[in-house]
C-alpha positions as CSV (number, residue, x, y, z in Angstrom):
1,M,51.5,137.9,-92.5
2,D,48.4,138.0,-90.4
3,L,45.2,137.0,-92.0
4,P,42.3,139.3,-91.5
5,N,39.4,138.6,-89.3
6,Q,41.1,135.8,-87.4
7,P,40.7,135.6,-83.6
8,T,43.9,135.5,-81.6
9,V,44.2,132.5,-79.2
10,S,46.9,132.3,-76.6
11,P,48.9,129.1,-76.2
12,A,47.4,128.4,-72.9
13,E,44.0,128.2,-74.4
14,T,44.9,125.9,-77.3
15,V,42.8,122.6,-77.2
16,T,42.6,119.6,-79.5
17,P,39.0,118.8,-80.5
18,Q,38.0,115.1,-79.9
19,G,38.4,113.0,-83.0
20,D,41.1,115.2,-84.7
21,V,44.7,114.0,-85.0
22,P,47.0,116.7,-83.7
23,P,49.4,118.1,-86.2
24,A,52.9,116.7,-86.1
25,T,55.5,119.2,-84.8
26,D,59.3,119.0,-84.5
27,T,58.8,118.4,-80.8
28,V,56.9,115.1,-81.1
29,P,59.1,112.2,-82.5
30,A,57.7,110.0,-85.3
31,F,57.6,106.3,-84.7
32,D,58.7,103.3,-86.7
33,E,55.4,101.4,-87.1
34,Q,57.1,98.0,-87.3
35,R,59.1,98.3,-84.1
36,F,57.5,101.3,-82.4
37,R,60.9,102.9,-82.0
38,P,61.2,106.8,-82.1
39,V,62.7,108.3,-85.2
40,D,65.0,111.4,-85.2
41,P,63.1,114.0,-87.5
42,S,66.2,115.9,-88.5
43,T,68.0,112.8,-89.9
44,G,65.4,110.1,-90.3
45,A,67.5,107.6,-88.3
46,T,65.8,105.3,-85.9
47,A,66.9,106.0,-82.3
48,P,68.1,103.1,-80.1
49,V,65.7,101.8,-77.4
50,A,67.2,102.1,-73.9
51,N,67.5,99.0,-71.8
52,S,66.6,96.7,-74.8
53,V,67.4,92.9,-74.1
54,P,68.4,90.6,-76.8
55,R,65.9,87.9,-77.6
56,G,68.4,85.1,-77.0
57,R,69.0,86.4,-73.4
58,V,65.3,86.5,-72.7
59,A,64.9,82.9,-73.8
60,A,67.9,81.9,-71.7
61,N,66.5,83.5,-68.6
62,I,63.1,81.8,-69.1
63,G,64.7,78.5,-69.6
64,A,66.8,79.0,-66.4
65,D,63.6,79.9,-64.4
66,L,61.8,76.9,-65.8
67,V,64.7,74.5,-64.9
68,S,64.8,76.0,-61.4
69,S,61.1,75.5,-60.9
70,I,61.2,71.9,-62.0
71,Q,64.2,71.3,-59.7
72,S,62.3,72.7,-56.7
73,L,59.2,70.6,-57.6
74,V,61.3,67.4,-57.9
75,G,63.0,68.2,-54.6
76,T,59.7,68.6,-52.9
77,I,58.4,65.4,-54.2
78,V,61.5,63.5,-53.2
79,I,61.2,65.0,-49.6
80,A,57.6,64.0,-49.5
81,I,58.3,60.4,-50.6
82,F,61.1,60.1,-48.1
83,V,58.9,61.4,-45.3
84,I,56.0,59.0,-46.2
85,T,58.3,56.1,-46.7
86,F,60.5,56.4,-43.6
87,I,59.1,58.9,-41.1
88,V,55.3,59.4,-40.9
89,Q,52.3,58.2,-43.0
90,A,48.6,59.0,-42.9
91,F,45.9,56.4,-42.3
92,Q,42.2,56.4,-41.9
93,I,40.2,54.2,-39.5
94,P,37.6,52.2,-41.5
95,S,36.0,50.0,-38.8
96,E,34.7,49.9,-35.2
97,S,37.4,47.4,-33.9
98,M,39.2,50.0,-31.8
99,E,36.3,51.9,-30.4
100,N,36.2,53.9,-28.3
101,T,40.0,54.6,-28.5
102,L,39.8,55.1,-32.3
103,L,36.6,55.8,-34.2
104,V,35.5,55.4,-37.7
105,G,36.5,58.5,-39.5
106,D,39.6,59.2,-37.5
107,Y,42.6,60.2,-39.6
108,L,46.0,59.3,-38.1
109,L,49.6,60.2,-38.5
110,V,51.7,57.1,-37.8
111,N,55.3,57.3,-36.6
112,K,57.2,54.8,-38.8
113,L,60.5,55.4,-37.0
114,C,59.7,54.7,-33.4
115,Y,60.4,51.0,-33.5
116,G,63.4,51.0,-35.9
117,G,63.8,48.6,-38.8
118,Q,65.5,45.5,-37.3
119,G,68.8,46.6,-38.8
120,L,72.2,47.5,-37.5
121,G,70.9,50.9,-36.6
122,D,68.7,49.5,-34.0
123,H,71.7,49.1,-31.8
124,I,72.8,52.7,-32.2
125,M,69.6,54.7,-32.4
126,P,67.3,55.1,-29.4
127,Y,64.4,53.2,-30.9
128,Q,61.6,52.1,-28.6
129,K,60.8,48.4,-28.0
130,I,57.3,47.1,-28.8
131,Q,55.5,46.7,-25.5
132,R,52.2,45.5,-24.2
133,E,49.3,47.9,-24.7
134,D,51.1,49.8,-27.6
135,I,48.8,50.6,-30.5
136,I,50.3,49.6,-33.7
137,V,49.7,49.8,-37.5
138,F,50.7,46.7,-39.5
139,H,50.3,44.7,-42.7
140,Y,47.5,42.2,-42.2
141,P,49.3,38.8,-42.1
142,V,46.5,37.1,-44.2
143,D,46.5,39.9,-46.8
144,P,49.6,42.2,-46.5
145,T,48.1,44.7,-48.9
146,Q,45.7,45.7,-46.1
147,H,46.6,47.8,-43.0
148,F,45.2,47.0,-39.6
149,V,45.5,48.9,-36.3
150,K,45.2,46.9,-33.1
151,R,46.7,47.0,-29.6
152,V,49.6,44.7,-28.4
153,I,48.5,42.2,-25.8
154,G,51.3,39.6,-25.8
155,V,55.0,40.0,-26.7
156,P,57.4,37.2,-27.5
157,G,57.6,34.7,-24.6
158,D,54.3,35.7,-23.0
159,R,51.7,33.2,-21.9
160,L,48.2,34.5,-22.2
161,K,44.5,33.6,-21.9
162,L,41.0,35.1,-21.5
163,V,38.7,34.0,-18.9
164,N,35.1,35.4,-19.2
165,K,36.6,38.3,-21.3
166,K,39.3,39.1,-18.8
167,V,42.9,38.9,-20.1
168,Y,45.6,37.2,-18.1
169,V,49.3,37.5,-19.1
170,N,51.8,35.3,-17.4
171,G,49.2,34.4,-14.8
172,K,48.4,38.0,-13.9
173,P,45.2,40.0,-14.9
174,L,45.9,42.8,-17.4
175,D,44.6,46.2,-16.4
176,E,42.7,47.6,-19.5
177,P,40.8,50.7,-18.9
178,Y,40.6,51.3,-22.6
179,V,38.5,48.1,-23.3
180,H,35.0,48.4,-24.7
181,F,32.3,45.7,-24.5
182,I,29.0,45.6,-26.3
183,E,27.8,42.2,-25.4
184,P,27.6,40.0,-22.3
185,P,29.8,36.8,-22.3
186,N,28.1,34.6,-24.8
187,N,30.8,33.5,-27.2
188,V,33.0,30.7,-25.7
189,F,35.8,30.9,-28.3
190,R,36.0,34.7,-28.2
191,D,35.5,35.2,-24.5
192,D,37.4,32.2,-23.1
193,F,40.4,32.1,-25.4
194,P,42.2,29.9,-26.4
195,R,39.9,27.1,-27.1
196,V,41.3,24.1,-29.1
197,D,38.0,22.2,-29.0
198,I,35.6,24.7,-30.3
199,P,36.3,26.4,-33.7
200,A,34.7,29.8,-34.3
201,Y,33.1,31.4,-37.4
202,G,35.7,33.4,-39.3
203,L,38.6,31.4,-37.9
204,E,41.5,31.0,-40.3
205,G,42.2,27.3,-40.8
206,K,46.0,27.7,-40.9
207,W,45.8,29.5,-37.6
208,W,43.6,27.0,-36.1
209,L,46.2,24.2,-36.8
210,Q,49.1,26.4,-35.5
211,M,47.4,27.5,-32.3
212,R,46.8,24.0,-31.2
213,K,50.6,23.4,-31.1
214,L,51.2,26.5,-29.0
215,V,48.7,26.0,-26.2
216,E,50.0,24.7,-22.9
217,D,48.0,24.4,-19.8
218,G,45.3,26.5,-21.3
219,E,47.6,29.3,-22.2
220,L,48.8,30.5,-25.6
221,I,52.5,30.9,-25.8
222,V,53.7,33.8,-28.1
223,P,56.7,32.6,-30.2
224,D,59.8,34.8,-30.9
225,G,59.4,37.5,-33.4
226,N,55.6,37.6,-33.1
227,Y,53.0,39.7,-31.3
228,F,49.5,38.9,-30.2
229,V,47.1,41.8,-30.8
230,M,43.4,42.6,-30.1
231,G,41.0,45.4,-30.8
232,D,39.8,47.6,-27.9
233,N,36.2,46.8,-28.9
234,R,36.6,43.1,-27.9
235,D,33.2,42.0,-29.0
236,D,33.5,43.3,-32.5
237,S,37.1,42.8,-33.5
238,Q,38.8,40.4,-35.9
239,D,42.2,40.1,-34.3
240,S,44.9,37.5,-33.2
241,R,42.2,35.2,-31.8
242,Y,40.9,34.5,-35.3
243,W,44.0,34.8,-37.6
244,G,47.1,34.6,-35.5
245,F,50.2,36.5,-34.6
246,V,51.7,39.6,-36.2
247,P,55.3,39.1,-37.4
248,R,57.7,41.8,-36.4
249,E,58.4,42.5,-40.0
250,N,54.7,43.3,-40.6
251,I,54.6,46.2,-38.1
252,I,54.8,49.7,-39.8
253,G,54.6,51.9,-36.7
254,R,52.7,53.6,-33.9
255,P,49.8,56.2,-34.3
256,L,51.0,59.6,-33.0
257,I,48.1,61.9,-33.4
258,I,44.5,62.2,-34.8
259,Y,44.9,65.1,-37.1
260,W,41.3,65.0,-38.2
261,S,38.1,63.3,-37.2
262,V,34.9,63.3,-39.2
263,Q,31.6,61.7,-38.6
264,E,30.1,59.4,-41.1
265,G,27.4,61.3,-43.0
266,D,24.3,60.3,-44.9
267,A,26.3,59.7,-48.1
268,P,28.6,56.7,-47.6
269,A,31.2,56.0,-50.1
270,T,30.7,53.3,-52.7
271,S,33.1,51.5,-55.0
272,T,31.8,53.2,-58.1
273,L,33.3,56.4,-59.4
274,A,30.0,58.2,-59.2
275,G,29.6,57.1,-55.6
276,R,33.1,58.3,-54.6
277,L,32.5,61.6,-56.2
278,Q,29.2,62.0,-54.4
279,H,30.8,61.1,-51.1
280,L,33.7,63.6,-51.7
281,A,31.2,66.3,-52.5
282,Y,29.2,65.6,-49.4
283,A,32.4,65.6,-47.2
284,M,33.5,68.9,-48.7
285,T,30.1,70.6,-48.2
286,H,29.6,69.2,-44.7
287,M,33.2,69.4,-43.5
288,F,32.7,71.9,-40.7
289,S,29.4,70.4,-39.4
290,N,30.6,66.8,-39.5
291,T,34.2,67.4,-38.0
292,R,34.6,66.1,-34.5
293,W,36.5,69.1,-33.2
294,D,37.0,67.6,-29.8
295,R,38.9,64.6,-31.4
296,T,40.9,66.6,-33.9
297,L,44.6,66.9,-32.9
298,R,44.3,64.4,-30.1
299,L,47.3,62.3,-29.2
300,V,46.8,58.5,-29.5
301,H,47.6,56.3,-26.5
């Protein structure tokens, strides 16, 4: 029955005022408030949700993904450790002893496989032999926890000497275009090596006694299994002249490339935690301006 005086509104013009809850109709399903599942209005039964996944299966999937992620992470760590231990390793140049070949702030990748490991595989694999003028990274014989980088000057069996800073090996002068001098000849022990009559400042006592037994006719004889090394910056290098030979087992490898080179800034690192953090912050904020771009990715030879 139609009520009097009520305007007629077509379905297309029907709107829902803001704030009012629309009336429930038989075309809009009710919901179970606990699970938000639709309810059949005719029967009151809760309708099943399509594509529902049991909680146990969800937990199992999450657990499997977690295990897979951990396995990938462990695999990456194992590969990284293997590479660092047996193939390549990064080192930083901390001193001026190899200038101008290597500068303070150069970061190197060192090939640890090139010389082999003095094992049975050395006769099978095409490893290189350590030769004169090779640049090597090695454990410092006096303190093996430290790593040094120098150039090989004498190999086992060589007879060597320095005369007025000039190196002679087996009676012949060594051509060294890489050598850098900063002082005139004014240090007898350093510039006219070996000298068994004049000890020098910084000379290792054990080496002083050993060296005297290996000098013949003014030449130092390099024994088997050992190498005589010096820095390219001959006037500012603590090397075999002062502490002796490098045993073969101390040699780690040969530098391949300078993968980054950075100038020392105005905030040098200190041993304190605050000093290190300050140095790190300085390096990060001045990375682009302090990077030696002409040395970055340069091969070492």
